[in-house]
C-alpha positions as CSV (number, residue, x, y, z in Angstrom):
1,X,-38.1,-134.3,-155.6
2,X,-37.9,-131.7,-152.9
3,X,-34.9,-130.2,-154.9
4,X,-37.1,-129.8,-158.2
5,X,-40.1,-128.2,-156.4
6,X,-37.6,-125.7,-154.6
7,X,-36.2,-124.5,-157.9
8,X,-39.8,-124.8,-159.4
9,X,-41.2,-122.2,-156.4
10,X,-38.3,-119.5,-156.9
11,X,-38.4,-119.9,-161.2
12,X,-42.6,-119.1,-160.5
13,X,-42.9,-116.5,-157.8
14,X,-40.3,-114.2,-159.8
15,X,-41.9,-115.0,-162.9
16,X,-45.1,-114.6,-161.7
17,X,-44.7,-111.6,-159.8
18,X,-46.4,-112.5,-156.9
19,X,-45.4,-111.9,-153.5
20,X,-46.7,-114.1,-150.4
21,X,-46.8,-113.3,-147.1
22,X,-43.8,-115.4,-146.3
23,X,-41.8,-115.1,-149.7
24,X,-41.8,-116.4,-152.7
25,X,-42.2,-119.9,-151.7
26,X,-45.6,-118.8,-149.8
27,X,-46.9,-117.0,-152.9
28,X,-47.3,-120.5,-154.8
29,X,-46.6,-123.1,-151.7
30,X,-50.3,-124.2,-151.9
31,X,-50.3,-125.1,-155.4
32,X,-47.2,-126.7,-155.2
33,X,-48.6,-129.3,-152.7
34,X,-51.8,-129.3,-154.2
35,X,-50.4,-130.7,-157.2
36,X,-46.9,-130.2,-157.4
37,X,-46.1,-131.5,-161.0
38,X,-49.0,-130.3,-163.2
39,X,-47.9,-126.6,-161.2
40,X,-44.1,-127.2,-162.1
41,X,-44.9,-128.3,-165.4
42,X,-48.0,-126.9,-167.4
43,X,-48.2,-123.2,-167.9
44,X,-51.5,-122.8,-165.9
45,X,-52.4,-120.3,-163.4
46,X,-51.5,-121.8,-160.0
47,X,-55.1,-120.7,-158.9
48,X,-56.5,-123.6,-161.8
49,X,-53.7,-125.7,-161.0
50,X,-56.0,-129.2,-161.0
51,X,-58.9,-130.7,-161.8
52,X,-60.0,-131.6,-158.6
53,X,-63.8,-132.2,-157.8
54,X,-62.9,-132.7,-154.2
55,X,-64.8,-135.6,-153.9
56,X,-68.3,-135.1,-155.7
57,X,-69.4,-136.8,-158.6
58,X,-69.1,-133.4,-161.0
59,X,-67.5,-133.8,-164.5
60,X,-64.2,-131.9,-164.8
61,X,-66.5,-129.5,-167.4
62,X,-67.9,-128.4,-164.6
63,X,-67.8,-124.9,-162.9
64,X,-67.2,-127.0,-159.2
65,X,-64.0,-128.7,-161.4
66,X,-62.6,-125.4,-163.3
67,X,-60.0,-125.0,-160.1
68,X,-61.6,-121.5,-159.0
69,X,-63.4,-120.4,-155.9
70,X,-67.2,-119.7,-156.3
71,X,-68.3,-115.8,-155.5
72,X,-69.6,-115.1,-151.6
73,X,-72.8,-113.7,-153.2
74,X,-73.8,-117.2,-154.0
75,X,-73.2,-118.1,-150.7
76,X,-74.2,-115.0,-148.6
77,X,-76.2,-113.2,-150.9
78,X,-73.4,-110.0,-150.3
79,X,-70.6,-109.2,-152.4
80,X,-68.7,-109.0,-148.9
81,X,-66.2,-111.5,-146.9
82,X,-68.4,-113.5,-145.0
83,X,-68.4,-113.6,-141.1
84,X,-65.5,-115.9,-140.0
85,X,-63.4,-115.1,-143.3
86,X,-60.5,-112.2,-143.8
87,X,-58.9,-110.8,-147.1
88,X,-55.9,-112.8,-147.8
89,X,-54.6,-111.5,-151.2
90,X,-56.0,-109.8,-154.5
91,X,-55.4,-109.7,-158.1
92,X,-56.9,-107.7,-160.7
93,X,-58.0,-108.2,-164.3
94,X,-57.5,-105.8,-167.2
95,X,-60.3,-104.5,-169.5
96,X,-63.4,-106.0,-168.1
97,X,-66.5,-105.1,-168.9
98,X,-68.0,-105.4,-165.6
99,X,-66.4,-102.2,-164.4
100,X,-67.0,-100.1,-167.9
101,X,-63.4,-101.1,-169.1
102,X,-61.8,-100.6,-166.1
103,X,-59.9,-102.9,-164.0
104,X,-61.9,-105.3,-162.2
105,X,-60.9,-106.3,-158.8
106,X,-61.0,-110.1,-157.3
107,X,-60.3,-110.8,-153.5
108,X,-59.9,-113.9,-151.6
109,X,-61.9,-114.6,-148.3
110,X,-59.8,-117.0,-146.3
111,X,-60.9,-118.8,-143.4
112,X,-59.6,-118.2,-140.1
113,X,-57.1,-120.7,-138.3
114,X,-58.2,-119.6,-135.0
115,X,-55.6,-121.3,-132.6
116,X,-54.0,-124.1,-135.2
117,X,-51.0,-123.7,-136.4
118,X,-49.8,-123.9,-140.2
119,X,-46.7,-125.3,-142.2
120,X,-44.1,-122.6,-143.8
121,X,-46.6,-121.8,-146.5
122,X,-48.8,-119.9,-144.1
123,X,-51.9,-121.7,-145.2
124,X,-53.5,-124.1,-142.3
125,X,-55.8,-126.9,-143.3
126,X,-59.7,-126.9,-143.6
127,X,-60.1,-129.4,-140.5
128,X,-58.1,-127.1,-138.4
129,X,-60.3,-123.9,-140.0
130,X,-63.4,-125.9,-139.6
131,X,-63.7,-125.3,-143.1
132,X,-65.6,-128.0,-145.4
133,X,-64.6,-128.7,-148.8
134,X,-66.8,-129.2,-152.0
135,X,-69.1,-127.6,-154.5
136,X,-70.2,-124.2,-153.3
137,X,-74.2,-124.9,-152.0
138,X,-73.6,-129.0,-153.1
139,X,-74.1,-127.9,-156.4
140,X,-72.2,-128.9,-159.9
141,X,-72.6,-126.0,-161.2
142,X,-71.0,-123.6,-158.5
143,X,-67.3,-123.4,-157.9
144,X,-65.8,-124.8,-155.0
145,X,-65.6,-123.3,-151.6
146,X,-62.8,-124.4,-148.9
147,X,-60.9,-126.2,-150.8
148,X,-58.5,-124.0,-152.6
149,X,-55.2,-123.5,-150.1
150,X,-53.5,-120.4,-151.2
151,X,-53.0,-117.0,-150.8
152,X,-51.1,-114.2,-152.5
153,X,-50.7,-112.5,-149.1
154,X,-51.0,-108.4,-150.2
155,X,-54.0,-108.4,-147.5
156,X,-53.5,-108.4,-143.6
157,X,-49.9,-109.3,-144.0
158,X,-50.3,-109.1,-139.7
159,X,-52.2,-112.9,-139.7
160,X,-49.3,-115.3,-140.3
161,X,-52.2,-118.1,-140.8
162,X,-54.8,-118.4,-142.7
163,X,-57.2,-121.7,-143.9
164,X,-58.9,-122.3,-147.4
165,X,-60.5,-120.1,-149.6
166,X,-64.1,-119.9,-148.4
167,X,-65.5,-117.5,-151.7
168,X,-64.1,-114.6,-153.9
169,X,-65.6,-110.9,-153.7
170,X,-65.2,-108.4,-156.7
171,X,-65.1,-105.0,-157.2
172,X,-64.5,-101.8,-159.2
173,X,-62.8,-100.4,-156.4
174,X,-59.4,-100.8,-155.7
175,X,-58.9,-103.6,-152.6
176,X,-57.0,-100.9,-150.2
177,X,-60.4,-99.2,-150.6
178,X,-62.3,-102.0,-149.5
179,X,-60.2,-103.1,-146.9
180,X,-57.6,-100.8,-145.6
181,X,-55.6,-104.0,-144.3
182,X,-55.0,-104.6,-148.4
183,X,-51.7,-103.3,-149.6
184,X,-51.0,-101.8,-153.1
185,X,-48.9,-104.5,-155.0
186,X,-50.6,-105.4,-157.8
187,X,-51.2,-109.0,-159.2
188,X,-52.9,-109.5,-162.6
189,X,-54.7,-112.4,-163.9
190,X,-56.8,-112.3,-167.1
191,X,-58.1,-115.8,-166.9
192,X,-60.6,-114.7,-164.5
193,X,-62.1,-112.2,-167.0
194,X,-65.0,-114.0,-168.0
195,X,-66.2,-114.7,-164.4
196,X,-69.5,-113.5,-163.1
197,X,-72.6,-114.2,-161.4
198,X,-76.2,-112.6,-161.7
199,X,-75.9,-111.6,-158.0
200,X,-72.6,-109.3,-158.8
201,X,-74.9,-107.4,-160.9
202,X,-77.6,-106.5,-158.8
203,X,-77.7,-104.2,-155.2
204,X,-79.4,-105.7,-152.4
205,X,-80.8,-104.4,-149.1
206,X,-83.9,-103.8,-147.1
207,X,-87.1,-102.1,-146.7
208,X,-87.0,-101.9,-142.7
209,X,-90.2,-100.3,-142.1
210,X,-93.2,-98.4,-143.9
211,X,-95.7,-96.5,-141.3
212,X,-98.5,-94.1,-142.1
213,X,-97.5,-91.0,-140.4
214,X,-101.2,-89.7,-140.0
215,X,-100.4,-86.7,-142.2
216,X,-101.3,-88.3,-145.7
217,X,-97.2,-89.7,-146.1
218,X,-95.8,-93.2,-145.8
219,X,-92.2,-92.9,-143.7
220,X,-90.1,-95.6,-145.4
221,X,-87.0,-96.3,-143.9
222,X,-84.2,-99.4,-145.2
223,X,-80.7,-99.4,-146.6
224,X,-79.4,-100.3,-150.3
225,X,-75.8,-101.3,-151.5
226,X,-74.1,-101.5,-154.6
227,X,-72.5,-105.0,-155.3
228,X,-69.6,-103.6,-157.4
229,X,-68.7,-99.7,-156.7
230,X,-69.7,-99.8,-153.1
231,X,-71.1,-96.7,-153.7
232,X,-74.4,-94.8,-152.8
233,X,-77.4,-96.5,-154.6
234,X,-81.1,-94.9,-155.2
235,X,-83.8,-95.9,-153.7
236,X,-87.2,-96.3,-155.7
237,X,-90.4,-96.2,-153.9
238,X,-93.8,-97.7,-155.3
239,X,-97.1,-97.1,-153.9
240,X,-100.0,-99.3,-155.2
241,X,-98.1,-100.1,-158.4
242,X,-97.0,-96.5,-159.0
243,X,-93.6,-94.6,-158.4
244,X,-93.4,-91.9,-155.8
245,X,-89.9,-91.6,-155.0
246,X,-86.5,-92.3,-156.6
247,X,-83.8,-90.8,-153.9
248,X,-80.1,-91.4,-153.3
249,X,-79.9,-94.2,-150.0
250,X,-77.0,-92.2,-148.5
251,X,-78.0,-91.7,-145.2
252,X,-75.5,-93.0,-142.1
253,X,-76.5,-96.5,-141.4
254,X,-74.4,-97.9,-138.6
255,X,-75.8,-101.0,-138.1
256,X,-75.6,-102.0,-141.7
257,X,-71.7,-100.8,-141.3
258,X,-71.4,-102.7,-138.8
259,X,-72.9,-105.6,-140.4
260,X,-70.7,-105.1,-143.9
261,X,-68.2,-102.5,-143.3
262,X,-66.4,-103.0,-146.6
263,X,-69.1,-101.0,-148.0
264,X,-68.9,-97.7,-145.4
265,X,-71.3,-95.7,-143.3
266,X,-73.7,-94.2,-146.0
267,X,-76.0,-96.7,-147.4
268,X,-79.3,-96.0,-145.4
269,X,-83.0,-94.0,-146.5
270,X,-85.5,-92.8,-144.4
271,X,-88.3,-90.4,-145.8
272,X,-92.1,-89.6,-146.4
273,X,-94.1,-90.6,-149.4
274,X,-97.3,-89.7,-150.2
275,X,-100.2,-92.0,-150.0
276,X,-104.1,-92.0,-150.1
277,X,-106.0,-93.0,-147.2
278,X,-106.4,-97.0,-146.7
279,X,-104.5,-100.1,-146.8
280,X,-101.7,-99.5,-149.5
281,X,-98.7,-101.8,-150.9
282,X,-95.7,-100.2,-150.9
283,X,-92.9,-101.7,-152.3
284,X,-89.2,-100.6,-152.7
285,X,-86.4,-101.4,-155.4
286,X,-82.5,-100.6,-154.8
287,X,-81.3,-99.4,-158.3
288,X,-77.2,-99.5,-158.9
289,X,-77.3,-95.8,-160.4
290,X,-73.9,-97.0,-162.5
291,X,-75.7,-99.9,-164.3
292,X,-79.2,-99.3,-164.1
293,X,-80.0,-102.6,-162.7
294,X,-82.6,-102.7,-159.8
295,X,-83.4,-105.3,-157.2
296,X,-86.7,-105.7,-154.9
297,X,-85.8,-105.3,-151.5
298,X,-88.9,-105.5,-149.8
299,X,-92.6,-104.5,-149.5
300,X,-95.0,-103.7,-146.7
301,X,-99.0,-103.1,-146.1
302,X,-99.6,-100.1,-144.4
303,X,-102.5,-98.4,-143.1
304,X,-102.5,-95.1,-143.6
305,X,-105.0,-92.8,-142.0
306,X,-105.3,-89.1,-141.7
307,X,-106.9,-86.8,-138.9
308,X,-110.6,-87.1,-140.6
309,X,-114.4,-86.3,-140.2
310,X,-117.5,-84.9,-142.0
311,X,-120.6,-83.4,-140.8
312,X,-123.3,-85.8,-142.8
313,X,-126.2,-84.1,-141.6
314,X,-127.7,-81.2,-139.8
315,X,-131.4,-81.4,-138.8
316,X,-133.2,-78.2,-137.7
317,X,-135.4,-80.2,-134.5
318,X,-137.5,-77.1,-133.7
319,X,-137.0,-74.5,-131.2
320,X,-133.6,-73.4,-132.4
321,X,-132.1,-77.2,-131.7
322,X,-130.6,-78.3,-134.5
323,X,-129.2,-82.2,-134.2
324,X,-125.8,-82.1,-135.8
325,X,-124.7,-85.9,-137.4
326,X,-121.5,-87.5,-138.6
327,X,-118.3,-88.8,-137.5
328,X,-114.4,-88.5,-137.1
329,X,-111.1,-90.9,-137.6
330,X,-108.6,-90.2,-134.8
331,X,-105.4,-92.7,-136.1
332,X,-103.3,-90.8,-133.4
333,X,-105.1,-92.6,-130.5
334,X,-106.0,-96.2,-132.0
335,X,-108.8,-98.2,-130.1
336,X,-110.6,-95.4,-128.6
337,X,-113.4,-93.2,-129.5
338,X,-112.3,-89.3,-130.9
339,X,-113.2,-86.8,-129.3
340,X,-115.6,-83.9,-131.0
341,X,-116.0,-80.6,-130.9
342,X,-118.4,-78.6,-132.3
343,X,-118.3,-74.9,-133.1
344,X,-121.2,-72.1,-133.9
345,X,-121.9,-68.4,-133.6
346,X,-118.5,-68.3,-131.9
347,X,-119.1,-70.6,-129.3
348,X,-117.9,-74.2,-128.3
349,X,-121.0,-76.4,-128.1
350,X,-120.0,-79.4,-127.0
351,X,-117.0,-81.7,-126.6
352,X,-117.8,-85.2,-126.2
353,X,-116.3,-88.6,-127.1
354,X,-118.3,-90.3,-130.3
355,X,-120.6,-93.0,-129.5
356,X,-122.1,-94.1,-132.2
357,X,-120.9,-97.1,-134.3
358,X,-120.2,-96.5,-137.8
359,X,-119.8,-99.7,-139.9
360,X,-119.5,-97.2,-143.4
361,X,-116.5,-95.7,-142.5
362,X,-114.8,-98.4,-141.1
363,X,-115.3,-99.9,-144.1
364,X,-114.0,-96.9,-146.3
365,X,-110.9,-96.4,-143.9
366,X,-109.7,-99.6,-142.5
367,X,-108.6,-99.0,-139.1
368,X,-110.9,-96.5,-138.1
369,X,-112.4,-97.3,-134.8
370,X,-116.1,-98.3,-134.6
371,X,-117.5,-95.9,-132.4
372,X,-116.5,-92.8,-134.7
373,X,-120.0,-91.6,-134.8
374,X,-121.5,-88.4,-133.3
375,X,-125.2,-86.9,-133.1
376,X,-125.7,-84.2,-130.7
377,X,-128.1,-81.5,-130.3
378,X,-127.1,-78.0,-129.7
379,X,-129.0,-74.5,-129.0
380,X,-129.2,-72.1,-131.8
381,X,-130.3,-68.4,-132.7
382,X,-132.8,-68.8,-135.6
383,X,-131.2,-67.4,-139.3
384,X,-128.9,-69.4,-141.6
385,X,-126.1,-70.9,-139.2
386,X,-122.7,-72.3,-139.8
387,X,-121.5,-75.3,-137.7
388,X,-117.9,-76.8,-137.8
389,X,-116.5,-79.9,-136.0
390,X,-113.1,-80.9,-135.0
391,X,-110.9,-84.0,-134.1
392,X,-108.6,-83.9,-131.0
393,X,-105.5,-85.7,-131.7
394,X,-103.3,-87.8,-129.2
395,X,-101.2,-84.5,-128.6
396,X,-104.1,-82.5,-127.3
397,X,-104.4,-80.3,-130.9
398,X,-107.8,-79.8,-132.8
399,X,-108.0,-81.1,-136.6
400,X,-110.6,-79.3,-138.4
401,X,-112.5,-80.8,-140.9
402,X,-115.5,-79.1,-143.0
403,X,-117.8,-77.0,-141.7
404,X,-121.5,-77.2,-142.7
405,X,-124.3,-74.0,-142.8
406,X,-128.4,-74.9,-141.6
407,X,-131.1,-72.5,-142.1
408,X,-132.9,-72.4,-138.5
409,X,-136.3,-71.5,-139.6
410,X,-138.5,-68.6,-137.1
411,X,-141.4,-68.5,-139.1
412,X,-144.0,-70.8,-139.9
413,X,-143.7,-72.8,-143.3
414,X,-146.0,-75.1,-145.2
415,X,-147.7,-75.2,-148.9
416,X,-151.0,-75.5,-150.6
417,X,-150.9,-78.6,-152.6
418,X,-154.2,-78.8,-154.1
419,X,-157.6,-76.8,-154.4
420,X,-160.0,-79.3,-156.2
421,X,-164.0,-78.7,-156.8
422,X,-165.8,-82.2,-155.9
423,X,-169.2,-80.5,-157.4
424,X,-171.6,-78.0,-156.2
425,X,-170.0,-75.3,-154.0
426,X,-167.6,-77.5,-152.3
427,X,-163.8,-77.5,-152.5
428,X,-161.0,-80.2,-151.2
429,X,-158.1,-78.2,-150.1
430,X,-154.9,-80.2,-148.8
431,X,-150.9,-78.9,-147.9
432,X,-149.1,-79.1,-144.6
433,X,-147.6,-76.6,-142.7
434,X,-145.0,-76.4,-139.8
435,X,-145.0,-73.8,-136.7
436,X,-140.7,-74.2,-136.4
437,X,-141.4,-72.7,-132.3
438,X,-143.9,-74.9,-131.6
439,X,-142.3,-77.8,-133.2
440,X,-144.6,-80.6,-131.3
441,X,-147.8,-79.1,-131.9
442,X,-149.9,-78.2,-135.0
443,X,-150.0,-75.3,-136.5
444,X,-152.9,-73.2,-137.2
445,X,-153.8,-72.8,-140.9
446,X,-156.4,-70.2,-142.1
447,X,-157.8,-70.9,-145.4
448,X,-159.3,-67.7,-147.4
449,X,-161.7,-67.2,-150.3
450,X,-160.5,-64.1,-152.6
451,X,-159.0,-62.6,-149.3
452,X,-162.0,-63.5,-146.8
453,X,-161.0,-66.2,-144.1
454,X,-163.7,-68.7,-144.1
455,X,-162.1,-71.6,-142.0
456,X,-159.3,-72.1,-139.2
457,X,-157.7,-75.7,-139.3
458,X,-155.1,-77.6,-137.7
459,X,-152.1,-79.2,-139.6
460,X,-152.3,-83.1,-137.7
461,X,-152.6,-85.3,-139.7
462,X,-150.1,-87.6,-141.0
463,X,-147.5,-86.7,-144.1
464,X,-144.4,-89.3,-144.0
465,X,-143.2,-87.0,-147.2
466,X,-142.9,-83.9,-145.0
467,X,-141.5,-85.4,-142.4
468,X,-138.5,-87.1,-144.4
469,X,-137.7,-83.9,-145.7
470,X,-138.0,-82.0,-141.8
471,X,-137.4,-85.2,-139.2
472,X,-137.2,-82.6,-136.6
473,X,-140.5,-82.1,-136.6
474,X,-142.7,-85.2,-136.8
475,X,-144.9,-86.9,-138.8
476,X,-148.2,-85.2,-137.8
477,X,-148.1,-81.6,-140.1
478,X,-150.6,-82.1,-142.6
479,X,-154.1,-80.7,-143.5
480,X,-157.4,-81.9,-145.7
481,X,-160.3,-80.1,-145.3
482,X,-163.3,-79.2,-147.2
483,X,-164.9,-75.6,-148.0
484,X,-168.1,-73.8,-148.8
485,X,-167.3,-71.9,-152.6
486,X,-170.0,-69.9,-154.6
487,X,-170.1,-70.3,-158.1
488,X,-167.3,-68.8,-160.1
489,X,-163.9,-68.5,-160.5
490,X,-162.0,-67.8,-157.1
491,X,-158.6,-67.4,-155.7
492,X,-158.0,-69.7,-152.3
493,X,-154.9,-69.2,-150.1
494,X,-153.6,-70.7,-147.1
495,X,-151.6,-69.0,-144.4
496,X,-149.9,-70.0,-141.3
497,X,-150.5,-68.1,-138.0
498,X,-147.8,-67.6,-135.1
499,X,-148.8,-65.8,-132.6
500,X,-150.7,-63.5,-134.4
501,X,-148.1,-63.0,-137.3
502,X,-149.6,-64.5,-141.0
503,X,-147.2,-66.1,-143.4
504,X,-148.8,-66.6,-146.5
505,X,-148.1,-70.4,-147.6
506,X,-149.7,-70.4,-151.2
507,X,-152.6,-69.4,-153.6
508,X,-154.9,-71.5,-156.2
509,X,-157.4,-70.3,-158.6
510,X,-160.6,-72.8,-159.0
511,X,-163.6,-72.7,-160.8
512,X,-167.2,-73.7,-159.1
513,X,-170.3,-74.3,-161.0
514,X,-173.8,-75.4,-159.4
515,X,-173.5,-78.3,-162.1
């Protein structure tokens, strides 16, 4: 029997043109050891010499029993040799549709033997290498793993002993570009031309981070790898389901290179994409530009914050005092009230930390500090005044937001609302008046009939409607009085008086009869 096997080995080694690490016998040695009669007498590939389900209950028609080993990406998700294995040989398939008609290369990832020895064929047992044998992941629909003791021998020839084949890697690149330890001697086995897995067609990677830059952008960082050609892939970024970027993932990532050395160093990406303030959904896809296939590689939900703020209201409090009300957000120093600066008339009027709770701002801008509101009184000269507010950032710089204008009154204001004939010679006159320099005191109002002063009253009755429009002056600035007017049609006017300065408010005509 041994002579038959030896002749068979010599014959097949020459006929199949397979060069093993230990010569002709080592090339087909494992097939001869596993199934000498089948391999010697049947015109089949040494790689699939027997239908052997390795102790499982799978039928011979299942993938687990077809004699070939499962792809590595089925086991680990990555089309590369897993830790603890080495490439021990390769073969090619011509005319593969998976590589655009070009050659497709299959590499065996064999277990390492450690300190165990091996026989003349250079293959140690699975028990020696710690490699279990069975259907990959225990599924009859997967090919076997850790069962085939075979070596083509073009890779890592300095390693004398290797264990069973754990899985296979597929590439459109020549094996010596995948692993420098592989030689260029070609072996061909077109029987595997149709072998494929979905995981071989999709790129993979990871979205490591997506974080706000406080500039209205999100920084995205990660990596992607194309399973087949090992070249740079594209990364496509979506923000709230809208595409915002599609760029090559070609940055050097030493950590990814160390984990997947066969793929080279350039598979990283690190750039910024625009995003509106608030919580955003950022999704990343790896896109194989050769095949057009894409794979989801991760999502994050960053809270996008930018320095922002607004002056909501400026209230003339009288006496040249303006109350400035608003809010500000400083994302560079989370957990702290923002520092506010107010500027007007070329001067800085206040620098102070915000101290008012603004839940409305927090609802609109998640992540904002609750106590981000402010209300400050500043002294300004009368006239049309422009007030600006800034928020200080963590680096000491100031971020400016929108200014507002306020008209500071100097002269009295008011209105004659009604002049109503009550009967006989009596006319009721109502209205309101405010004297800005004396905001807490009632204004003096002079009533005139046809230009002649007939009465002087104080505007000191309650007028909530006036208070709502001029909240800085209090509620009591109305007047309501009755004057005597002779028969006929007359003009009734109201003037506000401030230090001898008369400010006409308004006039109305009224007709008085004695009936």
